[in-house]
C-alpha positions, 0 to 999 in steps of 0.5 A: 499500499505504501507504493500506491500512496507514493504513486498517488502523491506523485500523480497529484503533483503531476495534476498540479502541473498539468491538469489537462493530461488525461493519462494522469487521471487514468493512472490515479484510477488504476491505483485506486482500483489496486487499493480496492483489491488490497483493502480489507476495511469495507468503509474505505472501499466505497471511498476508493471506488468513488475516487476511482470513478471521479478520476475515470470521468475526468480522464474520459472527459479530457480524452473525449470532450463531447462525450455524453453523460449516457456514454460516461455512465456506460463506461463507469459500469464497465469499470465496475465490472 
């Protein structure tokens, strides 16, 4: 979990430098997915899932600015499975 925390910290700095880079948000999403896989505290699972989805949406909107809310919801459903 320490490596994930270090990665998230580095990605936060990257977002500060360039908040328009979709790959950064995608990497944040992937790290939260890994945290979900490793976490045993159920209360934290929903928090991590929410953060993963938020960053996934940011990445998706940056990659495809005209993406509809319906398409985003389909993508989120896929992320959850």
